[in-house]
C-alpha positions as CSV (number, residue, x, y, z in Angstrom):
1,M,0.0,0.0,0.0
2,N,1.4,3.4,-1.0
3,S,1.6,6.4,1.3
4,Y,-1.5,7.9,-0.3
5,G,-3.5,4.8,0.6
6,I,-2.2,4.7,4.1
7,E,-3.1,8.4,4.6
8,E,-6.6,7.8,3.2
9,S,-7.1,4.9,5.6
10,K,-6.0,7.0,8.5
11,N,-8.4,9.8,7.5
12,G,-11.2,7.3,7.2
13,E,-10.5,5.9,10.7
14,S,-10.4,9.4,12.1
15,Q,-13.8,10.2,10.5
16,R,-15.3,7.0,12.0
17,Q,-14.0,7.9,15.4
18,K,-15.5,11.4,15.1
19,R,-18.9,10.0,14.1
20,H,-18.8,7.5,16.9
21,R,-17.8,10.2,19.4
22,S,-20.6,12.5,18.1
23,E,-23.1,9.7,18.4
24,R,-22.0,9.0,22.0
25,N,-22.2,12.7,22.8
26,F,-25.7,12.9,21.3
27,R,-26.8,9.9,23.4
28,R,-25.4,11.5,26.5
29,L,-27.1,14.7,25.7
30,G,-30.5,12.9,25.2
31,L,-30.1,10.9,28.4
32,S,-29.2,14.1,30.3
33,A,-32.3,15.9,28.9
34,I,-34.5,12.9,30.0
35,L,-32.9,12.8,33.5
36,F,-33.3,16.6,33.8
37,A,-37.0,16.4,32.8
38,L,-37.6,13.5,35.2
39,S,-35.8,15.4,38.0
40,V,-38.0,18.4,37.5
41,L,-41.1,16.2,37.4
42,V,-40.1,14.5,40.6
43,L,-39.4,17.8,42.3
44,L,-42.8,19.1,41.2
45,L,-44.7,16.1,42.4
46,A,-42.7,16.0,45.7
47,T,-43.5,19.7,46.3
48,I,-47.2,19.2,45.6
49,T,-47.3,16.1,47.8
50,L,-45.5,17.6,50.7
51,R,-47.8,20.6,50.7
52,G,-51.0,18.7,50.1
53,Y,-51.0,15.5,52.0
54,K,-51.9,17.2,55.3
55,A,-55.2,18.3,53.8
56,F,-56.3,14.7,53.9
57,H,-56.6,14.8,57.7
58,Q,-57.8,17.4,60.1
59,H,-58.3,17.9,63.9
60,E,-61.6,17.7,65.7
61,I,-62.6,18.4,69.3
62,A,-65.0,16.3,71.3
63,L,-67.6,18.3,73.2
64,E,-70.6,17.5,75.4
65,F,-73.8,18.9,73.9
66,D,-77.1,19.2,75.7
67,F,-79.9,19.1,73.2
68,D,-82.4,20.8,75.5
69,P,-85.5,21.8,73.3
70,E,-86.6,24.7,75.5
71,R,-83.2,26.2,76.0
72,F,-82.1,26.2,72.4
73,D,-85.5,26.6,70.6
74,I,-85.5,23.1,69.1
75,D,-89.0,22.3,67.9
76,P,-89.1,19.6,65.3
77,E,-93.0,19.6,65.2
78,N,-93.4,23.3,64.1
79,D,-89.9,23.6,62.5
80,P,-89.1,20.3,60.8
81,E,-85.9,21.6,59.3
82,L,-84.7,23.1,62.6
83,R,-83.9,26.4,60.9
84,N,-84.9,28.5,63.9
85,A,-83.0,26.4,66.5
86,N,-80.2,28.2,68.2
87,F,-77.4,25.8,67.4
88,N,-74.8,28.6,67.6
89,L,-75.6,29.1,71.3
90,L,-75.5,25.3,71.8
91,V,-71.9,25.2,70.4
92,K,-70.8,28.2,72.5
93,S,-72.2,26.6,75.7
94,A,-70.3,23.4,75.0
95,I,-67.1,25.3,74.4
96,L,-67.4,27.3,77.6
97,S,-68.0,24.1,79.6
98,T,-64.4,23.0,78.8
99,T,-62.8,25.7,81.0
100,T,-63.5,27.0,84.5
101,D,-61.8,30.4,83.8
102,K,-63.8,33.6,84.0
103,L,-63.6,35.1,80.6
104,N,-64.6,38.5,79.4
105,R,-66.3,39.2,76.1
106,K,-63.0,39.5,74.1
107,E,-61.6,36.3,75.5
108,R,-64.8,34.5,74.8
109,R,-64.6,35.5,71.1
110,A,-61.0,34.3,71.0
111,L,-62.0,31.0,72.5
112,F,-65.0,30.5,70.2
113,A,-62.7,31.3,67.2
114,L,-60.8,28.1,67.8
115,V,-63.8,26.0,66.7
116,S,-65.2,26.0,63.2
117,S,-67.9,28.5,62.6
118,G,-69.7,25.8,60.6
119,A,-70.1,23.6,63.7
120,S,-73.6,24.8,64.2
121,F,-74.6,23.5,60.7
122,E,-73.0,20.2,61.4
123,L,-74.9,19.8,64.7
124,R,-78.2,20.6,62.8
125,T,-77.4,17.9,60.3
126,I,-76.6,15.4,63.0
127,L,-79.8,16.1,64.9
128,L,-81.9,15.9,61.8
129,G,-80.5,12.5,61.1
130,D,-81.2,11.3,64.6
131,L,-84.0,13.0,66.5
132,T,-83.9,10.5,69.3
133,A,-81.0,12.6,70.7
134,L,-83.4,15.4,71.4
135,G,-83.5,16.2,75.1
136,K,-80.4,14.2,75.8
137,K,-76.7,14.9,76.3
138,S,-74.4,13.7,73.6
139,K,-70.6,13.8,73.1
140,L,-69.9,14.7,69.5
141,S,-66.8,15.7,67.6
142,I,-66.8,18.9,65.5
143,P,-64.0,20.4,63.5
144,L,-61.5,23.0,64.9
145,S,-61.0,26.2,63.0
146,D,-58.5,26.4,60.2
147,D,-56.1,28.4,62.4
148,A,-56.2,25.9,65.3
149,D,-55.8,23.0,62.8
150,M,-52.8,24.7,61.2
151,L,-51.2,25.2,64.7
152,L,-51.5,21.5,65.4
153,K,-50.1,20.6,62.0
154,G,-47.1,22.8,62.6
155,A,-47.8,25.4,60.0
156,I,-48.1,28.1,62.7
157,P,-44.9,28.3,64.7
158,R,-45.2,28.7,68.4
159,E,-41.8,30.1,69.1
160,V,-42.3,33.4,67.2
161,P,-43.5,36.5,69.0
162,E,-47.2,36.8,69.6
163,S,-47.5,39.8,67.4
164,D,-46.2,37.8,64.4
165,R,-48.8,34.9,65.0
166,I,-52.4,34.7,64.0
167,L,-53.1,33.0,67.3
168,S,-52.5,34.6,70.7
169,D,-50.6,32.9,73.5
170,K,-53.9,32.5,75.3
171,Q,-55.5,30.7,72.4
172,I,-52.5,28.4,72.2
173,S,-52.9,27.6,75.9
174,W,-56.5,26.7,75.4
175,V,-55.6,24.3,72.5
176,D,-52.9,22.7,74.8
177,M,-55.6,22.4,77.5
178,W,-57.9,20.5,75.1
179,L,-55.0,18.3,74.1
180,A,-54.3,17.5,77.8
181,Q,-58.0,16.8,78.3
182,G,-57.9,14.3,75.4
183,R,-60.6,16.2,73.5
184,I,-58.6,16.7,70.3
185,S,-58.1,14.0,67.8
186,R,-56.8,13.8,64.3
187,V,-59.2,12.1,61.8
188,F,-59.4,11.5,58.1
189,N,-60.8,14.7,56.4
190,H,-63.9,13.2,54.8
191,R,-65.3,16.7,54.3
192,F,-62.6,17.3,51.7
193,F,-64.3,14.7,49.5
194,S,-67.9,15.1,50.5
195,N,-68.4,18.9,50.8
196,G,-68.7,21.7,48.3
197,D,-66.7,24.9,48.4
198,S,-66.8,27.0,51.5
199,R,-65.3,30.3,52.8
200,N,-64.1,28.3,55.8
201,P,-61.1,26.2,54.8
202,E,-61.8,23.5,57.4
203,L,-65.2,22.8,55.7
204,A,-64.2,23.3,52.1
205,G,-64.3,20.3,49.8
206,I,-64.0,19.2,46.2
207,W,-67.2,17.2,45.7
208,G,-69.1,20.0,44.0
209,A,-66.2,20.7,41.6
210,L,-65.8,16.9,40.9
211,V,-69.5,16.6,40.0
212,G,-69.3,19.7,37.9
213,S,-66.2,18.3,36.1
214,M,-68.0,15.0,35.5
215,W,-71.0,16.7,33.9
216,T,-68.8,18.9,31.8
217,I,-66.6,16.1,30.6
218,L,-69.6,13.9,29.9
219,I,-71.2,16.6,27.7
220,T,-67.8,17.2,26.0
221,L,-67.5,13.5,25.2
222,M,-71.1,13.2,23.9
223,L,-70.5,16.1,21.5
224,C,-67.0,15.8,20.2
225,F,-66.7,12.0,19.8
226,P,-69.5,11.3,17.3
227,I,-69.0,14.6,15.5
228,G,-65.2,14.2,15.4
229,V,-65.3,10.6,14.2
230,A,-68.0,11.4,11.5
231,A,-66.0,14.4,10.3
232,A,-62.8,12.3,10.1
233,I,-64.6,9.6,8.2
234,Y,-65.9,12.1,5.7
235,L,-62.7,13.9,5.2
236,E,-60.5,10.8,4.9
237,V,-62.8,8.5,3.0
238,F,-65.6,10.3,1.1
239,A,-64.4,13.9,0.6
240,K,-63.1,14.8,-2.8
241,K,-59.9,16.7,-3.3
242,N,-60.9,20.3,-4.0
243,K,-60.2,23.7,-2.7
244,L,-63.1,23.7,-0.2
245,N,-62.1,20.5,1.5
246,D,-58.4,21.6,1.5
247,F,-59.5,24.8,3.2
248,I,-61.5,22.8,5.8
249,E,-58.5,20.6,6.5
250,V,-56.1,23.5,6.9
251,N,-58.4,25.2,9.3
252,I,-58.9,22.1,11.4
253,N,-55.1,21.8,11.8
254,N,-54.9,25.5,12.6
255,L,-57.7,25.2,15.2
256,A,-55.7,22.5,17.1
257,A,-53.1,25.2,17.9
258,V,-55.5,28.1,18.8
259,P,-55.1,29.2,22.4
260,S,-57.9,27.8,24.6
261,I,-59.0,31.2,25.8
262,V,-60.2,32.0,22.2
263,F,-62.7,29.2,22.5
264,G,-63.8,30.8,25.8
265,L,-64.4,34.1,24.1
266,L,-66.4,32.2,21.4
267,G,-68.5,30.5,24.0
268,L,-69.1,33.8,25.7
269,A,-70.2,35.5,22.5
270,V,-72.3,32.7,21.0
271,F,-73.6,30.4,23.7
272,L,-74.2,33.1,26.4
273,N,-74.8,36.4,24.7
274,F,-76.5,35.1,21.5
275,F,-78.3,31.9,22.6
276,G,-78.8,33.0,26.2
277,F,-77.7,29.8,27.9
278,P,-77.2,30.1,31.7
279,R,-73.8,31.2,33.0
280,S,-71.6,28.7,34.9
281,A,-73.6,25.7,33.6
282,P,-71.8,22.5,32.7
283,L,-73.8,22.4,29.5
284,V,-72.0,25.6,28.3
285,G,-68.7,24.5,29.6
286,G,-69.0,21.1,27.8
287,M,-69.9,22.8,24.5
288,V,-66.9,25.1,24.8
289,L,-64.5,22.3,25.6
290,A,-66.0,20.2,22.8
291,L,-65.2,22.9,20.3
292,M,-61.6,23.0,21.7
293,T,-61.3,19.2,21.6
294,L,-62.8,18.6,18.2
295,P,-59.7,19.3,16.1
296,T,-57.6,16.9,18.3
297,V,-60.2,14.1,17.9
298,I,-60.6,14.7,14.1
299,I,-56.8,14.6,13.5
300,A,-56.3,11.5,15.6
301,A,-59.2,9.7,14.0
302,R,-58.1,10.6,10.5
303,S,-54.6,9.3,11.2
304,S,-56.0,6.0,12.6
305,I,-58.3,5.5,9.6
306,A,-55.5,6.3,7.1
307,A,-53.3,3.7,8.9
308,V,-55.7,0.8,8.1
309,P,-54.1,-1.3,5.3
310,P,-55.8,-0.7,1.9
311,S,-56.1,-4.5,1.5
312,I,-58.8,-4.5,4.1
313,T,-60.9,-2.0,2.0
314,E,-60.2,-3.8,-1.2
315,A,-61.2,-7.2,0.2
316,A,-64.4,-5.8,1.6
317,M,-65.2,-4.0,-1.7
318,G,-64.5,-7.2,-3.6
319,M,-67.0,-9.1,-1.4
320,G,-69.7,-6.6,-2.6
321,A,-69.8,-4.3,0.5
322,S,-70.9,-0.7,0.0
323,P,-68.5,2.1,0.8
324,L,-70.4,2.9,4.0
325,Q,-70.4,-0.8,5.0
326,V,-66.6,-1.0,4.4
327,V,-66.1,2.0,6.7
328,L,-68.4,1.0,9.5
329,H,-67.8,-2.7,9.5
330,H,-64.1,-3.0,8.7
331,V,-62.1,0.2,8.6
332,L,-63.6,1.9,11.7
333,P,-63.3,-1.1,14.1
334,L,-59.6,-1.5,13.1
335,A,-59.0,2.2,13.5
336,M,-60.8,2.4,16.9
337,P,-57.6,2.0,19.1
338,G,-56.2,5.2,17.7
339,V,-59.5,6.9,17.7
340,L,-60.1,6.1,21.4
341,T,-56.6,7.1,22.3
342,G,-56.9,10.5,20.7
343,T,-60.3,11.0,22.2
344,I,-59.2,10.2,25.8
345,I,-56.1,12.3,25.4
346,G,-58.3,15.2,24.2
347,M,-60.6,14.6,27.2
348,A,-57.7,14.7,29.5
349,R,-56.6,18.1,28.1
350,A,-60.2,19.4,28.4
351,L,-60.3,18.2,32.1
352,G,-57.3,20.3,32.9
353,E,-58.4,23.5,31.1
354,T,-59.3,26.6,33.1
355,A,-59.0,29.7,30.8
356,P,-62.1,29.0,28.5
357,L,-64.3,28.2,31.5
358,L,-63.3,31.4,33.3
359,M,-64.7,33.3,30.3
360,I,-68.2,31.7,30.6
361,G,-68.5,32.4,34.4
362,M,-67.5,29.0,35.9
363,V,-65.2,30.9,38.2
364,A,-68.2,31.8,40.5
365,F,-68.2,30.8,44.1
366,I,-70.6,27.7,44.1
367,V,-71.4,26.1,47.4
368,D,-74.1,23.6,46.3
369,V,-73.4,20.4,44.5
370,P,-74.8,20.6,40.9
371,D,-77.7,18.2,40.2
372,G,-77.7,18.5,36.5
373,P,-76.0,20.1,33.4
374,M,-78.1,23.3,33.7
375,T,-77.2,23.9,37.4
376,A,-74.5,26.5,38.2
377,S,-71.3,24.7,39.1
378,T,-67.5,24.9,38.9
379,V,-64.9,22.4,37.8
380,L,-61.8,21.1,39.6
381,P,-59.1,23.2,37.7
382,V,-61.2,26.4,38.4
383,Q,-61.5,25.3,42.1
384,V,-57.8,25.0,42.3
385,Y,-57.5,28.6,40.8
386,L,-60.0,29.9,43.4
387,W,-58.3,28.3,46.4
388,A,-54.8,29.4,45.2
389,D,-56.1,33.0,45.2
390,S,-57.5,32.8,48.8
391,P,-55.5,34.4,51.6
392,E,-56.0,31.8,54.3
393,R,-53.0,29.6,55.0
394,A,-55.2,26.4,55.1
395,F,-56.2,26.9,51.5
396,V,-52.5,26.3,50.5
397,E,-52.6,22.7,51.4
398,K,-56.2,22.4,50.0
399,T,-54.9,23.7,46.7
400,S,-52.1,21.1,46.6
401,A,-54.5,18.3,47.6
402,A,-56.9,19.3,44.8
403,I,-54.0,19.3,42.3
404,M,-53.1,15.7,43.5
405,V,-56.7,14.6,42.9
406,L,-56.7,16.2,39.5
407,L,-53.4,14.5,38.6
408,V,-54.8,11.1,39.7
409,F,-57.8,11.7,37.3
410,L,-55.5,12.6,34.4
411,I,-53.3,9.5,35.1
412,L,-56.4,7.3,35.2
413,M,-57.7,8.7,31.9
414,N,-54.3,8.2,30.2
415,L,-54.1,4.7,31.6
416,A,-57.6,4.0,30.3
417,A,-56.4,5.1,26.8
418,V,-53.5,2.7,27.0
419,L,-55.7,-0.2,28.1
420,L,-58.4,0.4,25.5
421,R,-55.7,0.7,22.8
422,N,-54.1,-2.6,23.8
423,R,-57.5,-4.4,24.1
424,F,-58.6,-3.4,20.6
425,E,-55.1,-4.0,19.1
426,K,-55.4,-7.7,20.0
427,R,-58.2,-7.9,17.5
428,W,-55.9,-6.6,14.8
């Protein structure tokens, strides 16, 4: 081999080493990007979990209540709903019975502030459920106020000066007294999952937002799935190639990238102002989210239909099936895994949307649980937004806990997409 050949061989070896080195560097860069993304994700989930897990339990105080009908104006015969009964006085009497101190008016207000202001409503609910307790003394547990609960959870430091704390030294001493008496217990916060929204953090729950989200997502699915699949079938199978259909396809692709708040403005202008639908209703929210999700469903369905081998269509046509029978009996069942995957992913995106729903009034403070699609309600992402804007310290952990619940729903929806896809792919 001459010197020129040796030199060429060396250059080729050098080039191969450079390519291999570049490939290794690229792999390292990709692995670093994945590790960085996973680290950020773990950090985010850890932060949310550490802030939110305490919301799943709360502290209650056990008090002795004397359901004296005459003293507290309890009259089930003339007042079946017990709306005129003085349960507030009943709660205050039970709280005062825990201490022998002589308290002035200011100190009494400070003592009463350690127990939830919604305790009277809970007593009314308990007595309506069991009228046999009327005229008897019962020991019942009621929730502490959010400030007392935060103190026991360690969110309010005891060692700082009294002027820098929301609770005074006297209030802390009363909480310690109740602890010494064995009255305070930590229990699972069932109110978080069974109550609607409330101005009192210790009574606020996500049930109303969950029901509103279910109604909204149900309406979104009922609208966007059949319309999206039908549009995909027409555009992919039956539509002719002309300028009008090309214009429609381009606009569908463009709508998939439009900011979600634009659909909220559309819903505000059309559904509320023009058609006069009620504000904050899941029906309107579902229609707005259906408009936003339709492009995603159409694009996913078209891709799935196009992926079906032409031999399936040709075989069905050769057996004498009509074009509609070919699509409904052969093409669509085989394309269903991709269609369902795209639909569920679109539903997951709709479940996490906030901006379009704010535009149609679903940001309102709704206490009652909705009983239908026309009833005013809110949804879970908007509930998170409302709580995050609240000044009370207890709403911080409520916000993180609601985010945890929302993430669980999103994970379950994506898991359902994977399971459905795998199930239908077995038929392929």
